C-alpha positions in Angstrom: 62.2 64.7 122.5 64.4 63.3 125.3 66.7 65.6 127.1 69.7 64.7 129.2 71.5 67.3 131.3 75.1 66.8 132.5 78.1 68.7 133.9 76.9 69.3 137.3 79.3 69.1 140.4 80.9 70.6 143.5 82.4 74.0 143.0 83.7 76.8 145.6 81.7 80.1 145.6 83.2 82.4 143.0 83.8 79.6 140.6 82.3 78.6 137.5 80.7 75.6 135.9 79.3 74.6 132.6 76.2 72.3 132.4 74.9 71.0 129.1 71.6 69.5 127.9 71.7 67.0 125.0 68.5 66.4 123.1 67.6 63.4 120.9 65.5 63.9 117.8 65.7 66.0 114.9 63.4 68.6 116.1 65.7 70.4 118.3 66.0 73.6 116.2 62.4 74.0 116.3 62.2 74.4 120.1 62.8 77.1 122.4 65.0 75.9 125.3 65.0 76.6 129.0 66.9 75.9 132.3 65.3 75.8 135.4 66.6 74.7 138.9 65.2 73.5 142.2 67.1 74.0 145.6 66.1 71.5 148.5 62.8 72.6 150.2 62.0 75.1 147.4 59.9 75.0 144.3 61.4 74.7 140.8 62.3 78.1 139.3 63.3 79.7 136.1 66.8 80.4 135.4 67.2 81.2 131.6 65.5 80.6 128.2 66.8 80.9 124.7 64.7 81.1 121.4 65.0 78.5 118.6 67.7 80.6 116.7 69.3 81.8 119.7 68.4 85.5 118.9 66.3 85.9 122.1 67.5 85.3 125.5 66.2 86.0 129.0 67.3 85.3 132.5 65.9 85.4 136.0 67.2 88.5 137.7 69.1 86.4 140.3 71.5 85.2 137.5 71.8 88.0 135.1 75.4 89.1 134.5 76.6 85.7 135.9 75.1 83.0 133.7 75.1 82.7 129.9 72.7 80.4 128.1 73.6 79.2 124.5 72.6 76.6 122.1 74.2 74.5 119.3 71.6 73.4 117.0 74.1 71.3 115.1 74.9 69.4 118.2 71.3 69.2 119.6 72.8 70.7 122.9 72.0 73.8 125.0 74.4 75.0 127.4 74.5 77.0 130.8 77.6 78.8 131.7 77.7 79.7 135.3 80.1 82.2 136.6 80.6 83.9 140.0 78.8 81.1 141.6 77.3 81.7 145.0 76.1 79.1 147.6 72.4 80.2 146.8 73.0 78.7 143.2 73.0 75.1 144.8 70.3 73.3 143.2 69.4 70.6 140.7 69.4 72.0 137.2 67.2 70.8 134.4 66.7 71.7 130.9 63.4 72.1 129.3 62.0 72.3 125.6 58.9 73.3 123.8 57.5 75.0 120.9 55.5 77.5 123.1 55.5 76.1 126.7 57.9 73.8 128.0 56.4 70.4 127.3 59.5 68.3 127.5 61.7 68.1 130.5 64.8 66.2 131.2 66.5 64.7 134.3 68.5 67.2 136.3 72.2 67.5 137.3 73.2 68.6 140.7 75.2 71.8 141.2 76.7 72.4 144.6 78.4 75.6 145.6 80.4 75.5 148.9 81.0 78.7 150.7 
């Protein structure tokens, strides 16, 4: 499966942004999906994950209550709605897919939050 993230950009602190990840292939609904981010000089970190049906979701503590992950299996797309953005959310956001582990990774999209 190939993954392509989009929707990043520059936003002021307190603002919002939605990033999307489009997947190729017909197996999208069989994969759990996740969002990860990597800030300059830091290791890549987990942001959110969603199960195949969307019934199970989990978030990193740092984004709980502000970010929402969702998916549309008919469109082969997973979304990350980011509200109340903070400068520390600045990072390259990328999506990942896998049946158990995250085996497939896409190119990231840059999100920059100005103070």
